[in-house]
N, C-alpha and C positions, 0 to 999 in steps of 0.2 A: 504494500500500500504506500502510495506517495504522500509525503507530508506537504500539505497545500498552504497557500498564502492565508487562506481563511483559518486553518489550524493555528498557524503562527500568530496571526492577529488576535485570535481569541485567547491564546495563552499569554500573549503580551499584555492584554488587558488584565488578566488574572495577576500577572506579576506587578502591575501598577497598583492593584488593590492592596498590595503589601507595602506600598509606599514608594516614593521616587528615590531610588538609590542607583545612580548611574552605573557604578562599578558592578553591583550585584546583577543588574539587568543585563549588562554587557557580557558578564561571565555566564549568565544563564543562556543567553543567545549563543555564545560560543559552544557551550555544551550541547545545545540543540544541533548546531552545525556538525559537531563531531559525532553525535549519535546517528544522524541521518545521512551524512556524507553525500554520496551521489544520488541518493534516493529523493532528492528534493527538486521541485520545479526550478527553472532558472530564475524566475522572479522571486521565489522564496529565498534562494541562495543569496541574491543581491540584498534583499530585505534583512536577512539575518546578519550579513556582513556589515550592513549599515549600522545596525544596533551594536554589534561587536566593536566597531570603530569608536564608539562613544568613550570607551576606556582610554583611548589614545590621547585625549586632550579636550579642553573646553570647546575648541573650534568644531569638534565633531558631535558634541552633546546636543540633545534635544531636551526641552523642558517638558513638564508633565502634559501640558496641553498639546504640544507637538507630537508627543508619543501616543497620546490617545487618538489624535487624528490619523497618525501613521497606521496604528492598529486598525482603526475603522476602515481606512482605505484598503488595507489588506483583506479585511473581512468582506468588503464589497467588491473584491476582485480588481483592486488597483484602479 
């Protein structure tokens, strides 16, 4: 079964319910990427890596509102 953008978006919203912690969310996304490897759609891979990149510095971070919108866009098929 392929991990979809909708799956990732829904799980991202769940992560945000635990509070905005950029490092925790980036590491969670990295673990998702490692777990699913090549079994993800191209759009999902790009989305995951965008979240992973948030740990690399403030220029890559999204605030809570941006993350919620990002997740909703994924759920609604980009």
